[in-house]
C-alpha positions in Angstrom: 108.5 32.7 80.1 107.6 34.3 83.5 107.6 37.6 81.8 104.6 36.6 80.0 102.6 35.4 83.2 100.1 38.1 84.2 99.9 39.0 88.0 96.4 39.8 88.6 96.7 40.5 92.1 96.8 43.9 92.5 93.7 44.8 90.0 91.5 46.4 92.8 92.2 49.5 94.6 92.8 48.0 98.1 95.6 45.9 96.9 97.1 48.8 95.0 96.6 50.7 98.6 98.4 47.7 100.2 101.1 47.9 97.6 101.7 51.6 98.5 101.7 51.0 102.2 104.4 48.0 101.8 106.3 50.6 99.8 106.4 53.1 102.5 107.2 50.5 105.1 110.1 49.0 102.7 111.6 52.4 102.2 111.4 53.6 105.8 113.0 50.2 106.8 115.7 50.5 104.2 116.5 54.3 105.2 116.6 53.5 109.1 119.0 50.6 108.8 121.2 51.8 106.1 120.6 48.5 103.7 120.6 48.6 99.8 118.1 47.3 97.4 120.9 44.7 96.5 120.9 43.7 100.0 117.3 42.8 99.8 117.2 41.1 96.5 120.2 39.1 97.6 118.6 37.9 100.7 115.3 37.1 98.9 116.8 35.1 96.5 118.8 33.1 99.3 115.5 32.4 100.9 114.1 31.0 97.6 117.1 28.4 97.3 118.7 30.5 94.5 122.6 30.7 94.4 123.9 33.9 95.9 127.4 35.1 96.2 127.5 37.2 99.3 131.0 39.5 99.4 131.6 38.6 103.1 129.9 37.0 105.9 128.7 40.4 107.6 127.0 41.5 104.1 125.2 38.2 104.2 123.9 38.7 108.0 123.0 42.2 107.4 120.9 41.2 103.9 119.3 38.4 105.7 118.2 40.3 108.5 117.0 43.3 106.2 115.0 40.6 104.4 113.4 39.3 107.7 112.5 43.0 109.0 110.8 43.4 105.5 108.7 40.3 105.9 107.8 40.9 109.2 106.7 44.4 108.6 105.0 43.9 105.1 103.6 40.3 105.8 105.1 39.6 102.1 107.4 36.6 101.6 110.5 36.4 99.6 108.9 35.8 96.2 106.5 38.7 96.7 109.1 41.1 97.6 110.9 40.2 94.6 108.1 40.6 92.4 107.5 44.2 94.0 110.9 45.4 93.3 110.6 44.6 89.5 107.4 47.0 89.5 
């Protein structure tokens, strides 16, 4: 059902510019720390209370740290990051 819910938050130019700025930040941090999209997705789901199976404790720790960096750099929450990743 959620795929039918319209996200009207990015209808104006400033929101789209913000999305582009966040995309640049996320990609820079991802590259700098050698993290993966899977790590970001898993950590965001974990922070939202979803069941996530991290393969090792080290993978969990690095994933959670990656998500913390992203939320701090972008000001986006876990749900917002997941929605951005779906675009």
